[in-house]
N, CA, C and O atoms as a GROMACS GRO file, in nm:
protein
  624
    1UNK      N    1  -1.122   9.088   5.707
    1UNK     CA    2  -1.139   8.961   5.668
    1UNK      C    3  -1.150   8.956   5.534
    1UNK      O    4  -1.236   9.029   5.484
    2UNK      N    5  -1.073   8.877   5.448
    2UNK     CA    6  -1.045   8.824   5.328
    2UNK      C    7  -1.089   8.682   5.330
    2UNK      O    8  -1.043   8.611   5.420
    3UNK      N    9  -1.176   8.625   5.238
    3UNK     CA   10  -1.206   8.510   5.193
    3UNK      C   11  -1.036   8.388   5.216
    3UNK      O   12  -1.034   8.273   5.258
    4UNK      N   13  -0.937   8.464   5.177
    4UNK     CA   14  -0.802   8.377   5.211
    4UNK      C   15  -0.797   8.350   5.339
    4UNK      O   16  -0.782   8.233   5.377
    5UNK      N   17  -0.811   8.460   5.431
    5UNK     CA   18  -0.793   8.453   5.574
    5UNK      C   19  -0.861   8.391   5.623
    5UNK      O   20  -0.809   8.321   5.710
    6UNK      N   21  -1.019   8.373   5.601
    6UNK     CA   22  -1.107   8.274   5.650
    6UNK      C   23  -1.078   8.114   5.643
    6UNK      O   24  -1.083   8.027   5.730
    7UNK      N   25  -1.048   8.110   5.511
    7UNK     CA   26  -1.016   7.984   5.466
    7UNK      C   27  -0.912   7.918   5.529
    7UNK      O   28  -0.924   7.804   5.574
    8UNK      N   29  -0.787   7.999   5.535
    8UNK     CA   30  -0.681   7.979   5.674
    8UNK      C   31  -0.753   7.897   5.795
    8UNK      O   32  -0.740   7.775   5.806
    9UNK      N   33  -0.821   7.969   5.877
    9UNK     CA   34  -0.881   7.994   5.993
    9UNK      C   35  -0.928   7.868   6.012
    9UNK      O   36  -0.891   7.780   6.089
   10UNK      N   37  -1.037   7.873   5.913
   10UNK     CA   38  -1.170   7.732   5.879
   10UNK      C   39  -1.052   7.606   5.890
   10UNK      O   40  -1.085   7.505   5.952
   11UNK      N   41  -0.911   7.613   5.830
   11UNK     CA   42  -0.866   7.481   5.847
   11UNK      C   43  -0.748   7.466   5.925
   11UNK      O   44  -0.655   7.386   5.919
   12UNK      N   45  -0.776   7.566   6.003
   12UNK     CA   46  -0.658   7.543   6.164
   12UNK      C   47  -0.556   7.589   6.112
   12UNK      O   48  -0.462   7.556   6.184
   13UNK      N   49  -0.514   7.659   6.009
   13UNK     CA   50  -0.327   7.645   5.979
   13UNK      C   51  -0.264   7.725   6.040
   13UNK      O   52  -0.341   7.811   6.083
   14UNK      N   53  -0.144   7.745   6.073
   14UNK     CA   54  -0.068   7.845   6.135
   14UNK      C   55  -0.032   7.942   6.037
   14UNK      O   56   0.023   7.897   5.936
   15UNK      N   57  -0.055   8.091   6.046
   15UNK     CA   58  -0.036   8.186   5.924
   15UNK      C   59  -0.002   8.284   5.996
   15UNK      O   60  -0.037   8.284   6.114
   16UNK      N   61   0.077   8.398   5.940
   16UNK     CA   62   0.078   8.523   5.973
   16UNK      C   63   0.033   8.642   5.899
   16UNK      O   64   0.093   8.644   5.792
   17UNK      N   65  -0.033   8.725   5.909
   17UNK     CA   66  -0.040   8.869   5.804
   17UNK      C   67   0.034   8.979   5.806
   17UNK      O   68   0.050   9.058   5.899
   18UNK      N   69   0.065   8.979   5.732
   18UNK     CA   70   0.162   9.165   5.674
   18UNK      C   71   0.061   9.226   5.616
   18UNK      O   72  -0.027   9.173   5.549
   19UNK      N   73   0.077   9.371   5.650
   19UNK     CA   74  -0.008   9.485   5.571
   19UNK      C   75   0.107   9.554   5.536
   19UNK      O   76   0.220   9.513   5.562
   20UNK      N   77   0.084   9.650   5.481
   20UNK     CA   78   0.199   9.765   5.404
   20UNK      C   79   0.105   9.831   5.312
   20UNK      O   80   0.009   9.782   5.252
   21UNK      N   81   0.147   9.940   5.312
   21UNK     CA   82   0.092  10.031   5.245
   21UNK      C   83   0.114  10.032   5.078
   21UNK      O   84   0.220  10.073   5.028
   22UNK      N   85   0.018   9.990   5.009
   22UNK     CA   86   0.033   9.962   4.883
   22UNK      C   87   0.039  10.122   4.812
   22UNK      O   88  -0.012  10.226   4.853
   23UNK      N   89   0.114  10.100   4.702
   23UNK     CA   90   0.116  10.234   4.634
   23UNK      C   91   0.036  10.222   4.456
   23UNK      O   92   0.090  10.186   4.351
   24UNK      N   93  -0.085  10.260   4.476
   24UNK     CA   94  -0.157  10.204   4.317
   24UNK      C   95  -0.073  10.274   4.236
   24UNK      O   96  -0.142  10.287   4.135
   25UNK      N   97   0.028  10.325   4.216
   25UNK     CA   98   0.108  10.328   4.101
   25UNK      C   99   0.190  10.233   4.046
   25UNK      O  100   0.247  10.251   3.938
   26UNK      N  101   0.201  10.104   4.130
   26UNK     CA  102   0.278  10.040   4.140
   26UNK      C  103   0.239   9.922   4.074
   26UNK      O  104   0.154   9.848   4.125
   27UNK      N  105   0.309   9.887   3.930
   27UNK     CA  106   0.276   9.760   3.872
   27UNK      C  107   0.295   9.653   3.914
   27UNK      O  108   0.215   9.560   3.911
   28UNK      N  109   0.400   9.652   3.958
   28UNK     CA  110   0.479   9.494   4.039
   28UNK      C  111   0.450   9.488   4.152
   28UNK      O  112   0.527   9.518   4.243
   29UNK      N  113   0.324   9.446   4.170
   29UNK     CA  114   0.268   9.427   4.303
   29UNK      C  115   0.371   9.319   4.417
   29UNK      O  116   0.419   9.350   4.526
   30UNK      N  117   0.378   9.205   4.350
   30UNK     CA  118   0.499   9.079   4.457
   30UNK      C  119   0.620   9.190   4.454
   30UNK      O  120   0.645   9.232   4.567
   31UNK      N  121   0.693   9.241   4.361
   31UNK     CA  122   0.792   9.326   4.425
   31UNK      C  123   0.803   9.408   4.500
   31UNK      O  124   0.909   9.450   4.547
   32UNK      N  125   0.659   9.454   4.532
   32UNK     CA  126   0.612   9.600   4.609
   32UNK      C  127   0.634   9.523   4.726
   32UNK      O  128   0.725   9.555   4.804
   33UNK      N  129   0.541   9.399   4.753
   33UNK     CA  130   0.540   9.379   4.887
   33UNK      C  131   0.659   9.319   4.950
   33UNK      O  132   0.658   9.302   5.072
   34UNK      N  133   0.771   9.283   4.873
   34UNK     CA  134   0.880   9.205   4.901
   34UNK      C  135   0.966   9.308   4.972
   34UNK      O  136   1.027   9.283   5.076
   35UNK      N  137   0.966   9.419   4.913
   35UNK     CA  138   1.045   9.549   4.931
   35UNK      C  139   0.997   9.582   5.073
   35UNK      O  140   1.062   9.566   5.176
   36UNK      N  141   0.846   9.640   5.059
   36UNK     CA  142   0.798   9.672   5.163
   36UNK      C  143   0.824   9.630   5.299
   36UNK      O  144   0.861   9.694   5.397
   37UNK      N  145   0.792   9.479   5.280
   37UNK     CA  146   0.805   9.407   5.400
   37UNK      C  147   0.952   9.385   5.454
   37UNK      O  148   0.977   9.368   5.574
   38UNK      N  149   1.039   9.388   5.362
   38UNK     CA  150   1.171   9.356   5.399
   38UNK      C  151   1.215   9.189   5.334
   38UNK      O  152   1.320   9.132   5.364
   39UNK      N  153   1.129   9.143   5.258
   39UNK     CA  154   1.147   8.971   5.232
   39UNK      C  155   1.239   8.932   5.131
   39UNK      O  156   1.238   9.022   5.047
   40UNK      N  157   1.287   8.878   5.111
   40UNK     CA  158   1.364   8.810   4.986
   40UNK      C  159   1.248   8.802   4.852
   40UNK      O  160   1.136   8.757   4.876
   41UNK      N  161   1.269   8.828   4.772
   41UNK     CA  162   1.198   8.810   4.646
   41UNK      C  163   1.195   8.667   4.618
   41UNK      O  164   1.118   8.639   4.527
   42UNK      N  165   1.252   8.575   4.666
   42UNK     CA  166   1.244   8.439   4.654
   42UNK      C  167   1.135   8.358   4.728
   42UNK      O  168   1.096   8.244   4.704
   43UNK      N  169   1.098   8.437   4.813
   43UNK     CA  170   1.010   8.389   4.934
   43UNK      C  171   0.881   8.443   4.920
   43UNK      O  172   0.783   8.394   4.976
   44UNK      N  173   0.878   8.527   4.859
   44UNK     CA  174   0.726   8.628   4.809
   44UNK      C  175   0.677   8.562   4.665
   44UNK      O  176   0.738   8.582   4.560
   45UNK      N  177   0.574   8.492   4.676
   45UNK     CA  178   0.492   8.430   4.549
   45UNK      C  179   0.370   8.523   4.502
   45UNK      O  180   0.286   8.593   4.559
   46UNK      N  181   0.401   8.488   4.356
   46UNK     CA  182   0.286   8.586   4.301
   46UNK      C  183   0.164   8.472   4.219
   46UNK      O  184   0.180   8.381   4.138
   47UNK      N  185   0.055   8.524   4.275
   47UNK     CA  186  -0.028   8.430   4.193
   47UNK      C  187  -0.112   8.454   4.064
   47UNK      O  188  -0.213   8.524   4.058
   48UNK      N  189  -0.054   8.386   3.959
   48UNK     CA  190  -0.121   8.411   3.829
   48UNK      C  191  -0.221   8.312   3.765
   48UNK      O  192  -0.228   8.195   3.801
   49UNK      N  193  -0.297   8.363   3.669
   49UNK     CA  194  -0.381   8.276   3.625
   49UNK      C  195  -0.363   8.272   3.434
   49UNK      O  196  -0.354   8.364   3.353
   50UNK      N  197  -0.363   8.126   3.418
   50UNK     CA  198  -0.336   8.142   3.284
   50UNK      C  199  -0.472   8.026   3.232
   50UNK      O  200  -0.547   7.956   3.301
   51UNK      N  201  -0.460   8.046   3.075
   51UNK     CA  202  -0.566   7.999   3.025
   51UNK      C  203  -0.492   7.866   2.899
   51UNK      O  204  -0.424   7.892   2.800
   52UNK      N  205  -0.538   7.722   2.950
   52UNK     CA  206  -0.468   7.594   2.890
   52UNK      C  207  -0.562   7.583   2.787
   52UNK      O  208  -0.686   7.584   2.789
   53UNK      N  209  -0.451   7.567   2.667
   53UNK     CA  210  -0.534   7.528   2.527
   53UNK      C  211  -0.677   7.615   2.492
   53UNK      O  212  -0.784   7.565   2.459
   54UNK      N  213  -0.648   7.754   2.506
   54UNK     CA  214  -0.752   7.836   2.522
   54UNK      C  215  -0.901   7.819   2.591
   54UNK      O  216  -0.995   7.896   2.573
   55UNK      N  217  -0.900   7.724   2.658
   55UNK     CA  218  -1.012   7.664   2.751
   55UNK      C  219  -1.003   7.694   2.885
   55UNK      O  220  -1.015   7.808   2.928
   56UNK      N  221  -0.985   7.614   2.940
   56UNK     CA  222  -0.981   7.596   3.145
   56UNK      C  223  -0.853   7.715   3.163
   56UNK      O  224  -0.758   7.763   3.100
   57UNK      N  225  -0.926   7.725   3.303
   57UNK     CA  226  -0.773   7.835   3.377
   57UNK      C  227  -0.722   7.753   3.466
   57UNK      O  228  -0.772   7.668   3.540
   58UNK      N  229  -0.603   7.796   3.446
   58UNK     CA  230  -0.532   7.724   3.568
   58UNK      C  231  -0.458   7.843   3.665
   58UNK      O  232  -0.439   7.955   3.619
   59UNK      N  233  -0.426   7.816   3.770
   59UNK     CA  234  -0.336   7.894   3.863
   59UNK      C  235  -0.182   7.854   3.892
   59UNK      O  236  -0.151   7.739   3.924
   60UNK      N  237  -0.101   7.944   3.881
   60UNK     CA  238   0.034   7.911   3.855
   60UNK      C  239   0.095   8.014   3.971
   60UNK      O  240   0.066   8.133   3.958
   61UNK      N  241   0.182   7.971   4.086
   61UNK     CA  242   0.240   8.046   4.206
   61UNK      C  243   0.378   8.004   4.173
   61UNK      O  244   0.438   7.896   4.177
   62UNK      N  245   0.419   8.157   4.131
   62UNK     CA  246   0.571   8.164   4.100
   62UNK      C  247   0.641   8.251   4.236
   62UNK      O  248   0.571   8.301   4.324
   63UNK      N  249   0.766   8.257   4.234
   63UNK     CA  250   0.844   8.372   4.325
   63UNK      C  251   0.849   8.487   4.220
   63UNK      O  252   0.862   8.481   4.097
   64UNK      N  253   0.833   8.613   4.319
   64UNK     CA  254   0.811   8.719   4.233
   64UNK      C  255   0.952   8.772   4.172
   64UNK      O  256   0.951   8.869   4.097
   65UNK      N  257   1.059   8.712   4.203
   65UNK     CA  258   1.202   8.743   4.164
   65UNK      C  259   1.204   8.648   3.988
   65UNK      O  260   1.287   8.658   3.898
   66UNK      N  261   1.092   8.572   3.994
   66UNK     CA  262   1.107   8.474   3.859
   66UNK      C  263   0.996   8.519   3.776
   66UNK      O  264   0.920   8.605   3.820
   67UNK      N  265   0.978   8.459   3.643
   67UNK     CA  266   0.865   8.487   3.574
   67UNK      C  267   0.791   8.352   3.540
   67UNK      O  268   0.852   8.251   3.576
   68UNK      N  269   0.661   8.331   3.471
   68UNK     CA  270   0.593   8.247   3.493
   68UNK      C  271   0.683   8.156   3.370
   68UNK      O  272   0.754   8.240   3.315
   69UNK      N  273   0.706   8.031   3.311
   69UNK     CA  274   0.734   7.966   3.211
   69UNK      C  275   0.619   7.897   3.154
   69UNK      O  276   0.595   7.776   3.158
   70UNK      N  277   0.544   8.001   3.094
   70UNK     CA  278   0.430   7.911   2.995
   70UNK      C  279   0.421   7.779   2.936
   70UNK      O  280   0.319   7.710   2.928
   71UNK      N  281   0.552   7.746   2.891
   71UNK     CA  282   0.542   7.624   2.853
   71UNK      C  283   0.567   7.502   2.927
   71UNK      O  284   0.514   7.393   2.906
   72UNK      N  285   0.652   7.531   3.016
   72UNK     CA  286   0.663   7.428   3.161
   72UNK      C  287   0.501   7.434   3.248
   72UNK      O  288   0.467   7.335   3.313
   73UNK      N  289   0.423   7.539   3.242
   73UNK     CA  290   0.298   7.525   3.282
   73UNK      C  291   0.209   7.412   3.235
   73UNK      O  292   0.146   7.323   3.292
   74UNK      N  293   0.234   7.459   3.073
   74UNK     CA  294   0.145   7.373   2.973
   74UNK      C  295   0.190   7.230   2.994
   74UNK      O  296   0.097   7.159   3.032
   75UNK      N  297   0.291   7.174   2.982
   75UNK     CA  298   0.336   7.039   3.050
   75UNK      C  299   0.314   7.020   3.166
   75UNK      O  300   0.266   6.910   3.194
   76UNK      N  301   0.328   7.078   3.232
   76UNK     CA  302   0.279   7.007   3.381
   76UNK      C  303   0.096   7.011   3.404
   76UNK      O  304   0.040   6.938   3.485
   77UNK      N  305   0.042   7.082   3.340
   77UNK     CA  306  -0.100   7.065   3.330
   77UNK      C  307  -0.144   6.959   3.216
   77UNK      O  308  -0.262   6.929   3.202
   78UNK      N  309  -0.046   6.906   3.140
   78UNK     CA  310  -0.097   6.819   3.046
   78UNK      C  311  -0.149   6.882   2.929
   78UNK      O  312  -0.211   6.812   2.849
   79UNK      N  313  -0.129   7.039   2.901
   79UNK     CA  314  -0.183   7.067   2.818
   79UNK      C  315  -0.082   7.133   2.663
   79UNK      O  316   0.035   7.168   2.673
   80UNK      N  317  -0.140   7.135   2.567
   80UNK     CA  318  -0.037   7.172   2.469
   80UNK      C  319   0.001   7.299   2.456
   80UNK      O  320   0.106   7.313   2.392
   81UNK      N  321  -0.063   7.425   2.507
   81UNK     CA  322  -0.007   7.557   2.544
   81UNK      C  323  -0.072   7.615   2.614
   81UNK      O  324  -0.192   7.590   2.615
   82UNK      N  325  -0.016   7.718   2.704
   82UNK     CA  326  -0.060   7.799   2.801
   82UNK      C  327  -0.072   7.929   2.777
   82UNK      O  328   0.005   7.954   2.683
   83UNK      N  329  -0.126   8.024   2.811
   83UNK     CA  330  -0.122   8.209   2.764
   83UNK      C  331  -0.164   8.257   2.899
   83UNK      O  332  -0.233   8.190   2.976
   84UNK      N  333  -0.125   8.362   2.922
   84UNK     CA  334  -0.197   8.417   3.058
   84UNK      C  335  -0.318   8.469   3.033
   84UNK      O  336  -0.347   8.531   2.931
   85UNK      N  337  -0.398   8.444   3.132
   85UNK     CA  338  -0.564   8.457   3.108
   85UNK      C  339  -0.580   8.666   3.130
   85UNK      O  340  -0.514   8.749   3.192
   86UNK      N  341  -0.674   8.670   3.061
   86UNK     CA  342  -0.739   8.847   3.046
   86UNK      C  343  -0.739   8.871   3.217
   86UNK      O  344  -0.748   8.776   3.294
   87UNK      N  345  -0.730   8.987   3.255
   87UNK     CA  346  -0.745   9.037   3.392
   87UNK      C  347  -0.865   8.987   3.443
   87UNK      O  348  -0.877   8.926   3.549
   88UNK      N  349  -0.991   9.026   3.330
   88UNK     CA  350  -1.124   9.015   3.385
   88UNK      C  351  -1.145   8.859   3.415
   88UNK      O  352  -1.207   8.820   3.514
   89UNK      N  353  -1.095   8.785   3.332
   89UNK     CA  354  -1.124   8.652   3.352
   89UNK      C  355  -1.099   8.586   3.467
   89UNK      O  356  -1.165   8.493   3.513
   90UNK      N  357  -0.961   8.657   3.532
   90UNK     CA  358  -0.878   8.607   3.628
   90UNK      C  359  -0.987   8.654   3.781
   90UNK      O  360  -1.036   8.579   3.866
   91UNK      N  361  -0.994   8.788   3.768
   91UNK     CA  362  -1.065   8.854   3.847
   91UNK      C  363  -1.207   8.771   3.902
   91UNK      O  364  -1.241   8.756   4.020
   92UNK      N  365  -1.284   8.718   3.769
   92UNK     CA  366  -1.410   8.663   3.750
   92UNK      C  367  -1.391   8.539   3.833
   92UNK      O  368  -1.469   8.529   3.928
   93UNK      N  369  -1.294   8.434   3.814
   93UNK     CA  370  -1.289   8.319   3.869
   93UNK      C  371  -1.206   8.318   3.966
   93UNK      O  372  -1.154   8.209   3.990
   94UNK      N  373  -1.170   8.430   4.045
   94UNK     CA  374  -1.104   8.413   4.158
   94UNK      C  375  -1.174   8.487   4.306
   94UNK      O  376  -1.161   8.460   4.426
   95UNK      N  377  -1.245   8.582   4.240
   95UNK     CA  378  -1.317   8.665   4.320
   95UNK      C  379  -1.222   8.799   4.374
   95UNK      O  380  -1.278   8.888   4.438
   96UNK      N  381  -1.099   8.804   4.348
   96UNK     CA  382  -1.024   8.874   4.406
   96UNK      C  383  -0.976   9.017   4.266
   96UNK      O  384  -1.026   9.009   4.153
   97UNK      N  385  -0.875   9.138   4.306
   97UNK     CA  386  -0.879   9.214   4.198
   97UNK      C  387  -0.731   9.184   4.159
   97UNK      O  388  -0.663   9.151   4.256
   98UNK      N  389  -0.664   9.187   4.036
   98UNK     CA  390  -0.560   9.179   4.008
   98UNK      C  391  -0.455   9.269   4.079
   98UNK      O  392  -0.471   9.388   4.108
   99UNK      N  393  -0.324   9.178   4.108
   99UNK     CA  394  -0.264   9.283   4.208
   99UNK      C  395  -0.302   9.207   4.373
   99UNK      O  396  -0.218   9.206   4.463
  100UNK      N  397  -0.437   9.150   4.386
  100UNK     CA  398  -0.453   9.092   4.530
  100UNK      C  399  -0.485   8.953   4.520
  100UNK      O  400  -0.530   8.898   4.620
  101UNK      N  401  -0.467   8.880   4.404
  101UNK     CA  402  -0.504   8.747   4.396
  101UNK      C  403  -0.429   8.664   4.474
  101UNK      O  404  -0.306   8.655   4.467
  102UNK      N  405  -0.523   8.583   4.574
  102UNK     CA  406  -0.463   8.528   4.645
  102UNK      C  407  -0.502   8.359   4.568
  102UNK      O  408  -0.585   8.343   4.479
  103UNK      N  409  -0.418   8.252   4.630
  103UNK     CA  410  -0.416   8.125   4.560
  103UNK      C  411  -0.516   8.065   4.666
  103UNK      O  412  -0.544   7.946   4.647
  104UNK      N  413  -0.584   8.132   4.788
  104UNK     CA  414  -0.638   8.065   4.874
  104UNK      C  415  -0.791   8.143   4.890
  104UNK      O  416  -0.812   8.265   4.892
  105UNK      N  417  -0.870   8.053   4.897
  105UNK     CA  418  -1.046   8.139   4.879
  105UNK      C  419  -1.074   8.204   4.763
  105UNK      O  420  -1.116   8.319   4.746
  106UNK      N  421  -1.044   8.108   4.674
  106UNK     CA  422  -1.105   8.185   4.549
  106UNK      C  423  -1.237   8.149   4.492
  106UNK      O  424  -1.252   8.031   4.525
  107UNK      N  425  -1.337   8.185   4.425
  107UNK     CA  426  -1.436   8.155   4.387
  107UNK      C  427  -1.455   8.012   4.347
  107UNK      O  428  -1.539   7.939   4.400
  108UNK      N  429  -1.361   7.972   4.237
  108UNK     CA  430  -1.376   7.853   4.190
  108UNK      C  431  -1.234   7.783   4.226
  108UNK      O  432  -1.125   7.840   4.231
  109UNK      N  433  -1.264   7.636   4.252
  109UNK     CA  434  -1.170   7.546   4.255
  109UNK      C  435  -1.084   7.545   4.139
  109UNK      O  436  -1.138   7.475   4.054
  110UNK      N  437  -0.958   7.597   4.093
  110UNK     CA  438  -0.893   7.563   3.995
  110UNK      C  439  -0.774   7.483   3.980
  110UNK      O  440  -0.686   7.501   4.065
  111UNK      N  441  -0.751   7.390   3.877
  111UNK     CA  442  -0.616   7.347   3.883
  111UNK      C  443  -0.496   7.447   3.915
  111UNK      O  444  -0.481   7.554   3.857
  112UNK      N  445  -0.415   7.397   4.017
  112UNK     CA  446  -0.305   7.494   4.064
  112UNK      C  447  -0.163   7.388   4.077
  112UNK      O  448  -0.146   7.271   4.112
  113UNK      N  449  -0.066   7.508   4.024
  113UNK     CA  450   0.033   7.476   4.006
  113UNK      C  451   0.160   7.512   4.098
  113UNK      O  452   0.222   7.587   4.022
  114UNK      N  453   0.224   7.505   4.198
  114UNK     CA  454   0.319   7.571   4.310
  114UNK      C  455   0.474   7.527   4.251
  114UNK      O  456   0.521   7.417   4.281
  115UNK      N  457   0.548   7.627   4.163
  115UNK     CA  458   0.683   7.639   4.179
  115UNK      C  459   0.796   7.565   4.276
  115UNK      O  460   0.836   7.621   4.378
  116UNK      N  461   0.844   7.438   4.237
  116UNK     CA  462   0.932   7.392   4.328
  116UNK      C  463   1.008   7.455   4.417
  116UNK      O  464   1.016   7.414   4.533
  117UNK      N  465   1.072   7.561   4.374
  117UNK     CA  466   1.125   7.650   4.459
  117UNK      C  467   1.092   7.694   4.597
  117UNK      O  468   1.168   7.741   4.682
  118UNK      N  469   0.934   7.661   4.604
  118UNK     CA  470   0.865   7.682   4.738
  118UNK      C  471   0.895   7.570   4.835
  118UNK      O  472   0.887   7.595   4.955
  119UNK      N  473   0.931   7.435   4.791
  119UNK     CA  474   0.931   7.324   4.896
  119UNK      C  475   1.038   7.344   4.992
  119UNK      O  476   1.010   7.328   5.111
  120UNK      N  477   1.149   7.374   4.962
  120UNK     CA  478   1.268   7.380   5.058
  120UNK      C  479   1.229   7.509   5.166
  120UNK      O  480   1.286   7.504   5.274
  121UNK      N  481   1.150   7.605   5.145
  121UNK     CA  482   1.119   7.718   5.225
  121UNK      C  483   1.059   7.661   5.328
  121UNK      O  484   0.989   7.562   5.305
  122UNK      N  485   1.073   7.719   5.492
  122UNK     CA  486   0.973   7.706   5.617
  122UNK      C  487   0.856   7.793   5.597
  122UNK      O  488   0.747   7.757   5.641
  123UNK      N  489   0.873   7.938   5.515
  123UNK     CA  490   0.753   7.998   5.484
  123UNK      C  491   0.760   8.051   5.362
  123UNK      O  492   0.870   8.078   5.313
  124UNK      N  493   0.651   8.073   5.299
  124UNK     CA  494   0.637   8.163   5.203
  124UNK      C  495   0.527   8.272   5.223
  124UNK      O  496   0.450   8.279   5.319
  125UNK      N  497   0.532   8.354   5.118
  125UNK     CA  498   0.430   8.453   5.131
  125UNK      C  499   0.357   8.468   5.007
  125UNK      O  500   0.417   8.450   4.902
  126UNK      N  501   0.218   8.503   5.008
  126UNK     CA  502   0.137   8.463   4.898
  126UNK      C  503   0.048   8.603   4.932
  126UNK      O  504   0.063   8.664   5.037
  127UNK      N  505  -0.039   8.642   4.836
  127UNK     CA  506  -0.104   8.773   4.858
  127UNK      C  507  -0.224   8.715   4.949
  127UNK      O  508  -0.272   8.606   4.916
  128UNK      N  509  -0.278   8.791   5.077
  128UNK     CA  510  -0.388   8.789   5.134
  128UNK      C  511  -0.516   8.794   5.106
  128UNK      O  512  -0.604   8.769   5.189
  129UNK      N  513  -0.543   8.835   4.949
  129UNK     CA  514  -0.664   8.872   4.903
  129UNK      C  515  -0.694   9.020   4.865
  129UNK      O  516  -0.802   9.054   4.818
  130UNK      N  517  -0.600   9.098   4.886
  130UNK     CA  518  -0.613   9.260   4.853
  130UNK      C  519  -0.480   9.280   4.863
  130UNK      O  520  -0.395   9.211   4.919
  131UNK      N  521  -0.467   9.410   4.785
  131UNK     CA  522  -0.323   9.515   4.761
  131UNK      C  523  -0.288   9.512   4.885
  131UNK      O  524  -0.378   9.535   4.967
  132UNK      N  525  -0.132   9.481   4.941
  132UNK     CA  526  -0.109   9.535   5.047
  132UNK      C  527  -0.138   9.447   5.176
  132UNK      O  528  -0.132   9.478   5.295
  133UNK      N  529  -0.172   9.322   5.114
  133UNK     CA  530  -0.185   9.215   5.238
  133UNK      C  531  -0.121   9.072   5.167
  133UNK      O  532  -0.148   9.016   5.061
  134UNK      N  533  -0.030   9.043   5.268
  134UNK     CA  534   0.037   8.917   5.264
  134UNK      C  535   0.008   8.801   5.372
  134UNK      O  536  -0.012   8.805   5.493
  135UNK      N  537   0.014   8.714   5.293
  135UNK     CA  538   0.008   8.572   5.440
  135UNK      C  539   0.136   8.506   5.404
  135UNK      O  540   0.192   8.478   5.298
  136UNK      N  541   0.165   8.489   5.537
  136UNK     CA  542   0.319   8.397   5.540
  136UNK      C  543   0.243   8.262   5.606
  136UNK      O  544   0.168   8.255   5.704
  137UNK      N  545   0.283   8.179   5.534
  137UNK     CA  546   0.220   8.008   5.575
  137UNK      C  547   0.335   7.939   5.515
  137UNK      O  548   0.398   7.989   5.422
  138UNK      N  549   0.367   7.808   5.573
  138UNK     CA  550   0.436   7.685   5.516
  138UNK      C  551   0.368   7.648   5.386
  138UNK      O  552   0.248   7.650   5.358
  139UNK      N  553   0.491   7.608   5.298
  139UNK     CA  554   0.456   7.581   5.165
  139UNK      C  555   0.372   7.456   5.142
  139UNK      O  556   0.291   7.444   5.049
  140UNK      N  557   0.397   7.369   5.230
  140UNK     CA  558   0.308   7.244   5.256
  140UNK      C  559   0.159   7.264   5.304
  140UNK      O  560   0.068   7.190   5.268
  141UNK      N  561   0.144   7.370   5.388
  141UNK     CA  562  -0.004   7.392   5.398
  141UNK      C  563  -0.074   7.481   5.287
  141UNK      O  564  -0.194   7.469   5.260
  142UNK      N  565   0.009   7.568   5.227
  142UNK     CA  566  -0.046   7.593   5.092
  142UNK      C  567  -0.067   7.512   5.000
  142UNK      O  568  -0.168   7.533   4.934
  143UNK      N  569   0.019   7.394   4.963
  143UNK     CA  570   0.002   7.304   4.847
  143UNK      C  571  -0.104   7.205   4.877
  143UNK      O  572  -0.153   7.136   4.787
  144UNK      N  573  -0.156   7.193   5.057
  144UNK     CA  574  -0.252   7.108   5.086
  144UNK      C  575  -0.377   7.191   5.058
  144UNK      O  576  -0.468   7.131   5.000
  145UNK      N  577  -0.394   7.311   5.086
  145UNK     CA  578  -0.520   7.352   5.099
  145UNK      C  579  -0.589   7.424   4.950
  145UNK      O  580  -0.704   7.465   4.932
  146UNK      N  581  -0.477   7.422   4.858
  146UNK     CA  582  -0.505   7.482   4.730
  146UNK      C  583  -0.494   7.318   4.622
  146UNK      O  584  -0.514   7.319   4.501
  147UNK      N  585  -0.460   7.198   4.700
  147UNK     CA  586  -0.446   7.103   4.599
  147UNK      C  587  -0.345   7.118   4.472
  147UNK      O  588  -0.348   7.052   4.369
  148UNK      N  589  -0.244   7.236   4.514
  148UNK     CA  590  -0.135   7.242   4.432
  148UNK      C  591  -0.035   7.137   4.398
  148UNK      O  592   0.027   7.086   4.491
  149UNK      N  593  -0.010   7.099   4.278
  149UNK     CA  594   0.102   7.060   4.214
  149UNK      C  595   0.232   7.122   4.226
  149UNK      O  596   0.245   7.241   4.198
  150UNK      N  597   0.333   7.048   4.267
  150UNK     CA  598   0.450   7.106   4.248
  150UNK      C  599   0.504   7.084   4.130
  150UNK      O  600   0.504   6.972   4.078
  151UNK      N  601   0.555   7.186   4.075
  151UNK     CA  602   0.633   7.192   3.952
  151UNK      C  603   0.721   7.296   3.910
  151UNK      O  604   0.717   7.400   3.976
  152UNK      N  605   0.805   7.289   3.808
  152UNK     CA  606   0.917   7.363   3.783
  152UNK      C  607   0.869   7.450   3.656
  152UNK      O  608   0.887   7.425   3.537
  153UNK      N  609   0.794   7.574   3.720
  153UNK     CA  610   0.720   7.665   3.647
  153UNK      C  611   0.777   7.809   3.621
  153UNK      O  612   0.732   7.886   3.537
  154UNK      N  613   0.878   7.833   3.702
  154UNK     CA  614   0.941   7.952   3.734
  154UNK      C  615   1.062   7.952   3.627
  154UNK      O  616   1.148   7.865   3.615
  155UNK      N  617   1.049   8.064   3.556
  155UNK     CA  618   1.193   8.096   3.487
  155UNK      C  619   1.275   8.206   3.537
  155UNK      O  620   1.206   8.300   3.576
  156UNK      N  621   1.386   8.224   3.547
  156UNK     CA  622   1.476   8.285   3.618
  156UNK      C  623   1.568   8.351   3.516
  156UNK      O  624   1.664   8.418   3.554
   0.00000   0.00000   0.00000
């Protein structure tokens, strides 16, 4: 049981857990999840952390079929610039290891941004809090539980 799953259970949200055998040699965790579970990379979302204006951290949730547009994230967050956070900072702030960072159940409540491509989906998939574990849930539930703001932050 991960903090992400615990958070969903506490909230009474409908969700499904999907496990797969993670290959430690794979650097593209989200793409690996999509392929292993037979899902569209447009419906599997990765959770990334960025540092805004060299100070505060923010969470960006984008499809694995896209990359994070740091300029768009900065605009959405009202910052001048955004840069990817160091892995150690991301792990410390969330309580999860890189490749298993879930947007749910993080140690610190951070400003969170969900790419607009999630809105029309019936269900999306995010990390369940460890490598090889994905959670499927409605985008509206993810948005509500994380306080995420919808923004066009993905670059294809």
